[in-house]
C-alpha positions as CSV (number, residue, x, y, z in Angstrom):
1,X,9.4,9.7,0.7
2,X,9.5,7.7,-2.5
3,X,12.4,8.0,-4.9
4,X,12.3,9.5,-8.4
5,X,12.1,7.0,-11.2
6,X,9.8,4.0,-10.7
7,X,9.1,3.1,-7.1
8,X,7.1,-0.1,-6.7
9,X,6.4,0.4,-3.0
10,X,7.5,2.6,-0.1
11,X,7.4,-0.2,2.5
12,X,7.3,-3.8,1.4
13,X,6.7,-6.6,3.9
14,X,7.0,-10.2,2.7
15,X,8.8,-13.5,3.4
16,X,6.8,-14.3,6.6
17,X,7.8,-10.9,8.1
18,X,5.6,-8.8,10.4
19,X,5.4,-5.0,10.3
20,X,4.2,-3.0,13.3
21,X,3.9,0.6,12.2
22,X,2.3,3.4,14.1
23,X,2.5,7.2,14.4
24,X,4.3,7.5,11.1
25,X,4.0,9.1,7.6
26,X,4.5,7.5,4.3
27,X,4.4,10.0,1.4
28,X,5.3,10.7,-2.2
29,X,5.5,7.1,-3.3
30,X,5.1,7.9,-7.0
31,X,6.8,9.3,-10.0
32,X,6.5,13.1,-10.3
33,X,5.0,12.9,-13.8
34,X,2.3,10.7,-15.3
35,X,4.0,7.8,-16.9
36,X,3.8,4.0,-17.1
37,X,5.4,3.9,-13.7
38,X,2.8,6.2,-12.2
39,X,0.0,4.0,-13.7
40,X,1.4,0.7,-12.5
41,X,3.7,1.4,-9.5
42,X,3.5,3.5,-6.4
43,X,2.0,1.5,-3.5
44,X,2.8,3.2,-0.2
45,X,2.6,0.0,2.0
46,X,2.6,-3.5,0.5
47,X,1.9,-6.5,2.8
48,X,2.6,-9.8,1.0
49,X,2.5,-10.4,-2.7
50,X,-0.2,-11.8,-5.0
51,X,0.3,-15.4,-6.0
52,X,0.7,-14.5,-9.7
53,X,3.8,-12.4,-8.7
54,X,5.4,-14.7,-6.1
55,X,3.7,-17.7,-4.6
56,X,4.1,-17.9,-0.8
57,X,5.3,-14.4,-0.2
58,X,3.0,-13.7,2.7
59,X,3.3,-11.3,5.6
60,X,1.5,-9.7,8.5
61,X,1.1,-6.1,9.6
62,X,-0.4,-3.9,12.3
63,X,-0.8,-0.4,10.9
64,X,-2.2,2.3,13.2
65,X,-2.3,6.1,13.3
66,X,-0.3,6.4,10.0
67,X,-0.7,9.2,7.5
68,X,-0.3,7.9,3.9
69,X,-0.4,10.5,1.1
70,X,0.6,11.3,-2.4
71,X,0.9,7.7,-3.7
72,X,0.0,6.7,-7.2
73,X,-1.4,3.2,-7.0
74,X,-2.4,1.9,-3.5
75,X,-2.3,3.5,-0.1
76,X,-2.1,0.1,1.6
77,X,-2.3,-3.3,-0.2
78,X,-2.6,-6.6,1.6
79,X,-2.2,-9.5,-0.8
80,X,-1.7,-13.3,-0.9
81,X,-3.2,-16.4,0.8
82,X,-2.0,-16.2,4.4
83,X,-1.3,-12.5,4.5
84,X,-3.2,-10.5,7.1
85,X,-3.3,-7.1,8.7
86,X,-5.0,-5.0,11.3
87,X,-5.5,-1.5,9.8
88,X,-7.0,1.1,12.2
89,X,-7.1,4.9,12.6
90,X,-5.1,5.9,9.5
91,X,-5.5,8.8,7.1
92,X,-5.0,7.7,3.5
93,X,-5.0,10.3,0.8
94,X,-4.1,9.9,-2.9
95,X,-2.6,12.7,-5.0
96,X,-5.7,13.7,-6.8
97,X,-8.1,12.8,-9.6
98,X,-6.5,12.0,-12.9
99,X,-8.5,10.4,-15.7
100,X,-5.7,7.9,-16.7
101,X,-5.1,6.7,-13.1
102,X,-7.2,4.6,-10.7
103,X,-6.0,5.0,-7.2
104,X,-7.0,2.6,-4.4
105,X,-6.8,3.7,-0.8
106,X,-7.0,0.2,0.7
107,X,-6.9,-3.1,-1.1
108,X,-7.2,-6.5,0.5
109,X,-7.2,-9.3,-2.0
110,X,-5.8,-12.4,-3.6
111,X,-6.7,-14.5,-0.5
112,X,-5.5,-12.0,2.1
113,X,-7.5,-11.0,5.2
114,X,-7.7,-7.8,7.2
115,X,-9.4,-6.2,10.2
116,X,-10.2,-2.6,9.2
117,X,-11.7,0.3,11.1
118,X,-11.9,4.1,11.7
119,X,-9.7,5.0,8.6
120,X,-10.3,8.1,6.6
121,X,-9.7,7.4,2.9
122,X,-9.9,10.0,0.1
């Protein structure tokens, strides 16, 4: 579960590391009230970093059968040239619709690659 205050991510994988995560739950990675933190922080699982934040902070992940819920920004984000992930059979659920907040269940960007299948995202 995420801490109070301003969590950036629940699980962060970078520096050429590899995460193998299965049969787990990552939940409540967000501030409890709508704030600047809620709007810009709160990624449940982050794999790598976008180049504009830290060049070369790439990582790999295998994420399977994981329940991700109640995050404020991204359920899973895979970012950066060279980062890659296999993401299968997960349930990713945001904390609900709020006009000020755009939640993303799964983001693969900034040059990252992923194989994705059989996930339920809402």
